[in-house]
N, C-alpha and C positions, 0 to 999 in steps of 0.2 A: 730152538732147533725144529721142531715139529712143524711150527707155523713158516719157518723158512721153506721146507719141503712143499708145504702146501701151496704157498706163494709161487715157488718155483714151477710146480706142476700147472697152475692156474696160467702161468704166462706162456708156457709153451703148448698148453691147450686152449690157448686165447681164439675167440672167436674171429679175431682179426688175421689168424694165421690158417685156419682151416681152408679158406678157399685156395690158398698158394698150395697147401700141401695137396689137395686134390690135384691142381694143375700139374704138378710134380708126378702124381700117381698116373694122370692121363697122359703123361709126355709121350709115350709110345703109342697112343692113338690120334697122332696127328697135332700135337701140340708143337710149337714152335719155341725157338729162345724169345721171340717177339711177344708171344702169349705169355710165357713165364715173365718177362719183364714187366709187362702191363700188370699181371696179378700180383707180383711182388710189390710194386709201386703203389697202384690204386687200392688194392685189398689189405696191405699189410704195413707198409711204411707210412703212408699219409694218415691212417687213422690212429697208429700207434705212436708216430710221432707227434701229434696234435695232443694226445693225452700225457706223454712225458715232458712234453714243453709246458703244458699247463700246470702238471705239477710242480715242476721246477720252478715256475714265476708264482707258485702259490695261489692259483686259480681254483685248484682243488686240493683237498687234503691228502688223497690217497689215489693211486693210479688205478685201483679196482672201482673206484667210484661207487661207493656204497650208495649215495643219496640219489633217488630216482630223479629229482631235479636238476642235478648235475650232469646226468647222462644226456639230457636231450641234445644239447649244442654238439657234441660228438657225434651222436648217431646221425644229426642232420648233416653235418661236415663228412660223415663217412658215408652218408647215403649219397650225396653230391660225387663222392668219390667212387662209389660203387656203380653208380649211373655212368660216369666216364668210362669205367673199365668194360662194363656191359656194351656201351656203343662201340668202344675201340674193339671188343672181341667179336662183335656182330658176323663177321665173316670166317671165324674161327671154327675148327671142328666141332661137331655137334656136342661131344662131352664137355668141351671147354665154353662153349657158349652157354649150355645147361648149367654148369658151374655157377657162372658169372650171374645169368638171370636169376637163377634161385636164390642166390645170395643177396641179390639186389632186392627182389621180391621179400624175402625174409626180413631184411633191415628194415624196408619200408613198413611192414607189418609191426614189427617190434618198436620202432620210432613212434607211430601213431599211439600204441598201446601204453608206450612210456608217459605219455602226457596224463595218461589216466592211472596206471598201475605199473608196479615193476615186474618185469619179467626177465627170466634168466638168458641172457644173450649167450653165455658160455653153453649152455643146455642145448640152445636153439642151434648154435654153430656146430656142435658135436652132432646133434641129431640131425642136421641137414646133411653133414659129412656121411654118416653112416646111411642114410635113405638114398643118396646119389650112388654110394658103393653098391647097395642093394639093387638097385635098377640098373646099374651097368654090369654088375658081377654075378647077380643071382643070390640063390638063397643062402650059400656059404658065406657072403658078405655079412651076413645078420650079425656075426658074431661082432662085428664092428661096432653095434650099439653097446658092447661091454664098456667102451670107452666112458659112457654115461653115467657108470657107477662111479668111477673115479671123479667125474666131475661133480656129481652130486655130494660125494663124502667131501671132497675140498671145500666146495660153495657153503654147505652146511656147518663144517666146522669152522669155517673163517666167519660164520655169522652173516654172510653176504646176502643169502637168499633163504626163503622157507621152502619147504616141500613143494606147495603149490605152485611157487614160481617157478621151480625146476620142471614140474611137470608139464606146466603150461608151455614154458620154453621147449620143450621136448616135443609136444603135440604139434605146434604151429607147423615147423617145416615137415614132419610126417605127412599132413595133409597137403600144404601148398605145393611142396616139391613133386609130389605124387601126381597132383593136378597138372602143374607144369609139363611133366613129363609126358603124361598121357595127352595133353593137348598138342604140343609141338612135336612129338614123334613121329 
């Protein structure tokens, strides 16, 4: 029963959903239905569908993709999908483009790192989510980092990540997204 709750929370806090959540949050800042459609298709549906289909066809044992070696093909496919989304959102409002660019950059770094070491993409996705909220909404949004506590508990209890993998996943977007924001603002 407890594991089912962890699995459910892990799914709704999926890094594949975080960019879409942000596009919805930024809807009032110039996001369009087209932007939202692009985000849903390229950030969420394509990556998630590829994982669930691979699980259904028994290419992977678990949709949480515990093994580092199994993650690379999904990250590469998702990287292509994120690239297409970023390209399609080039002329979107600044917050939407920044969401897209930051998640593409984050996934690029995580994909390269995954060839050598396992990093928590859940922690990275949530950290990027919170970092973007802080940059756009100010210090009050720092409370959004509390979502990382939930992710840490889930991923540790499910024995998917170590604390070090979660911490590295948290730090990467803090640095990269802040740099991207400062450079293109």
